[in-house]
C-alpha positions as CSV (number, residue, x, y, z in Angstrom):
1,X,41.0,25.1,187.2
2,X,44.2,26.7,188.4
3,X,46.1,28.8,186.0
4,X,45.2,31.3,183.3
5,X,41.9,31.0,181.6
6,X,42.3,30.9,177.8
7,X,40.6,33.7,175.9
8,X,37.5,32.9,173.9
9,X,36.2,35.1,171.1
10,X,33.6,36.5,173.4
11,X,36.3,37.5,175.9
12,X,38.3,39.1,173.1
13,X,35.2,41.1,172.0
14,X,34.6,42.2,175.6
15,X,38.2,43.3,175.9
16,X,38.1,45.2,172.6
17,X,35.1,47.2,173.8
18,X,36.5,47.8,177.3
19,X,33.7,45.9,178.9
20,X,34.5,44.6,182.4
21,X,33.8,41.0,183.0
22,X,34.9,38.0,185.1
23,X,35.9,34.9,183.2
24,X,34.8,31.6,184.7
25,X,36.4,28.2,183.9
26,X,34.5,24.9,184.5
27,X,36.3,23.0,181.7
28,X,37.9,20.5,184.0
29,X,34.8,19.7,186.1
30,X,32.7,17.5,183.9
31,X,29.7,19.8,184.4
32,X,27.3,19.5,181.5
33,X,23.9,21.0,182.5
34,X,23.5,24.7,183.3
35,X,22.5,23.7,186.9
36,X,25.8,21.7,187.2
37,X,27.8,24.6,185.9
38,X,26.2,27.0,188.4
39,X,26.9,24.5,191.2
40,X,30.6,23.9,190.3
41,X,31.2,27.6,190.0
42,X,29.4,28.3,193.3
43,X,26.9,30.7,191.6
44,X,23.2,31.2,192.2
45,X,21.5,29.3,189.3
46,X,19.0,32.1,189.0
47,X,21.9,34.4,187.9
48,X,23.4,31.9,185.4
49,X,21.7,32.2,182.0
50,X,21.4,30.0,179.0
51,X,21.2,31.4,175.4
52,X,18.4,30.0,173.3
53,X,17.9,30.7,169.6
54,X,14.4,30.6,168.0
55,X,12.8,31.1,164.6
56,X,9.4,32.6,163.8
57,X,7.2,31.8,160.8
58,X,8.2,35.3,159.5
59,X,11.7,33.9,159.0
60,X,13.2,36.0,161.7
61,X,15.4,34.6,164.4
62,X,15.4,35.7,168.0
63,X,17.7,35.1,170.9
64,X,16.4,34.5,174.4
65,X,18.4,34.4,177.6
66,X,16.8,32.7,180.6
67,X,18.0,31.2,183.9
68,X,19.5,27.8,183.5
69,X,17.0,25.9,185.6
70,X,14.0,27.5,183.9
71,X,12.2,26.6,180.6
72,X,11.3,29.1,177.9
73,X,7.6,29.8,177.5
74,X,7.3,30.0,173.7
75,X,4.1,32.0,173.9
76,X,5.6,34.6,176.2
77,X,8.7,34.7,174.0
78,X,6.7,35.3,170.8
79,X,4.7,38.0,172.5
80,X,8.0,39.7,173.7
81,X,9.2,40.0,170.0
82,X,5.8,40.8,168.4
83,X,5.5,37.4,166.6
84,X,2.5,35.1,166.5
85,X,4.8,32.2,167.5
86,X,8.4,31.1,167.8
87,X,10.0,27.7,168.0
88,X,13.4,26.5,169.0
89,X,15.7,26.0,166.0
90,X,17.1,22.5,165.4
91,X,20.4,21.8,167.0
92,X,22.0,21.2,163.5
93,X,21.0,24.8,162.5
94,X,22.8,26.4,165.4
95,X,26.4,26.4,164.2
96,X,25.7,27.6,160.6
97,X,23.3,30.3,161.9
98,X,25.3,31.6,165.0
99,X,28.8,30.2,164.7
100,X,28.3,28.5,168.1
101,X,27.7,24.9,169.0
102,X,25.0,23.6,171.4
103,X,26.3,24.2,175.0
104,X,28.6,27.0,173.9
105,X,26.1,29.5,172.5
106,X,26.7,33.1,173.6
107,X,24.6,36.2,172.8
108,X,27.9,38.0,172.1
109,X,29.8,37.4,168.8
110,X,27.1,35.6,166.8
111,X,27.7,35.6,163.0
112,X,25.0,38.2,162.7
113,X,23.1,40.1,165.4
114,X,19.6,38.9,166.2
115,X,17.0,40.7,168.4
116,X,17.7,39.6,171.9
117,X,15.5,39.4,175.0
118,X,16.7,38.6,178.5
119,X,14.4,37.3,181.2
120,X,13.3,40.2,183.4
121,X,14.7,38.4,186.5
122,X,18.2,39.4,185.3
123,X,17.4,42.9,186.7
124,X,17.5,41.4,190.2
125,X,21.3,40.8,189.9
126,X,24.3,43.0,189.8
127,X,25.9,40.5,187.4
128,X,24.7,37.5,185.3
129,X,26.8,34.7,184.0
130,X,26.5,33.1,180.6
131,X,28.4,31.2,178.0
132,X,31.7,32.7,176.8
133,X,31.2,31.0,173.4
134,X,33.0,27.8,174.2
135,X,31.9,24.8,176.3
136,X,33.8,25.0,179.6
137,X,33.9,28.8,179.9
138,X,31.5,31.4,181.1
139,X,31.6,35.2,181.5
140,X,30.1,37.1,184.4
141,X,29.1,40.8,183.8
142,X,26.4,43.2,184.6
143,X,23.4,43.4,182.3
144,X,24.3,47.1,181.7
145,X,27.8,46.0,180.6
146,X,26.3,43.5,178.2
147,X,24.2,46.2,176.7
148,X,27.4,48.0,175.6
149,X,27.8,45.1,173.1
150,X,24.4,43.9,172.2
151,X,21.0,45.7,172.4
152,X,18.4,43.7,174.3
153,X,15.1,44.1,176.1
154,X,13.7,42.5,179.2
155,X,10.5,40.4,179.3
156,X,8.8,37.7,181.4
157,X,10.0,34.7,179.4
158,X,9.8,31.6,181.6
159,X,7.2,29.0,182.2
160,X,5.5,29.2,185.6
C-alpha cells in the first residue's frame, strides 16, 4: 500500500471540479466485503458506504448509498424516491447501465446521472468513504463535497 495511489476516473472528476478528497488504497489487502475494506483501512464501517443501483416498474433507475454493514430496505428506498417499489438490478446489468462493475460502483461518474439517495446516517460524519470506481480504491470526502458533483437527498434507507 506504499507509494502513489493511481488515479481512477472518479478521482479525476473530483480533481477537475476542485473537490477535496482523500484517496484510499486497499488493492493489495485481499479485502472483498465492505466490512473487510473498512477494517483494513481502519475506518468506522458506519462511515463506509456501498453504492446500490435499483430499478422501478416505471423504468426509472435509482442509486442508493448505505453503510457497508447494513441492508437496503426496498420499501423505504421506494418511498424515498416516490415509487411503489424498487428492486436491485441484476449484476449483469450494472456495467452497461453505469459503466462500473460489481464491487467498484461509485455514485460519481456513472454513464448517466440517476437520482441518488444517501442513508441519513451519513449526516453524522464529517466524511464518508465509498468506491472510487475501481475495485481496490475508495475516496473519502464530506457529503457536502460530494453534493458539488452529484445532487442527492437523505432518507432512512436501511433495514432495522
